[in-house]
C-alpha positions, 0 to 999 in steps of 0.5 A, a space after each residue: 918381848 923381853 923381861 926388861 920391856 915388861 918391867 921398864 915402867 915399873 923400874 922406872 916409877 920406882 927409880 922416880 919416886 926413889 930419887 924424888 923422895 932423897 931429893 926432898 931430903 937432901 935438897 942436892 942435884 945429885 940426888 935429883 929424879 932427872 939425874 938419878 933417876 936416869 942414872 940408875 936406869 942405865 945401871 939396869 941397862 948395862 947390868 942386864 945386857 940389854 938394849 935401849 929399844 927393849 926399854 923403850 917399848 915398855 916405857 913409852 907411855 912415859 914419853 906420850 904423857 910429855 905432851 898432856 903434861 906440857 899442856 897442864 902448865 896451863 892451869 897455873 897461868 890461868 890462875 895468875 893471868 892478870 900478871 901475865 896480862 900487867 907484864 905481858 910486853 916485859 914477858 915478850 921482849 925477856 922471853 925472845 931475847 932469851 930464845 935468841 940467845 939460846 939459840 945463836 950461842 948455841 950456833 956459835 960454841 959448836 962454830 967455835 969447837 968446829 962440829 960438824 953441820 948435824 951435830 950443830 943443828 941438833 944443838 940448836 933447839 937444846 933450851 926447849 922441852 923435849 917434844 918441842 926439840 925433836 921437832 926443831 930438829 928434825 926441821 934442820 936436819 937434826 938428829 933427835 937423839 943427839 938433840 934429847 941429850 944436850 935438852 936434858 944436859 941444859 936442863 940439869 946445868 941451867 938449874 945447877 946454875 940458876 940459884 948461883 944466878 939469881 943470888 949474883 945478880 940480886 934478883 928479887 922479883 917472882 917473875 924475873 926468877 920464873 922466867 930465867 928458869 923457864 926459859 934456860 932450863 925448860 921442864 926442869 927448869 920449871 920444876 925448881 921454879 914450882 920448889 921457889 913459889 907459884 908465881 916463880 913456876 907459873 911464869 917459868 911454865 910460860 917462858 918455857 912455851 913461849 920459848 918453845 913458840 919463838 923457837 919453831 918461829 925463829 927455826 922455821 923463818 931464819 935458820 934453814 936458809 943458814 944450812 942450805 
């Protein structure tokens, strides 16, 4: 094991806390943990002439925790279960529509730019959380590494656009704001939604989870025939 492998986890945590502190102070996406921390880590890899695999060996624990972190979103949902029950029809229809639009728009854009089939299959699950996106990508025959890249980009771009979109559409409903962020920008959007309020964060969590489940369903029922 190399020195970078041993330092991978503490360096990741160190850069995360630095970027989080800066983000809390300046409130700009440029110093957001999802953007600044990876940029600093990439800089370390380039300066030390190290490979991603060397880094990954030491930081795999963080990837492993993605699953439990996603499950933890169930806690605020339990707290606001009465709202989830009250708006169950609206939630189901809006999330299903958003999920289909995300998948179909990815296919249309990929086709418009004449991308290879592997790229198309990798991009389709870009709007769901990484563990689910990887599974869907593999099911369709895509490249999980490309999928991860587009999932991260979707989260960052969605988080950048969402506040302006909410303002333009004059959305005052906490539920609508949360679902918008959760369906479009998965975990990154959910983190942003919790900054807006607990209800926004709760419904963003719900939207993210339902979107992930529907993406699995749609990808197994509707999409395989398109790539045969």
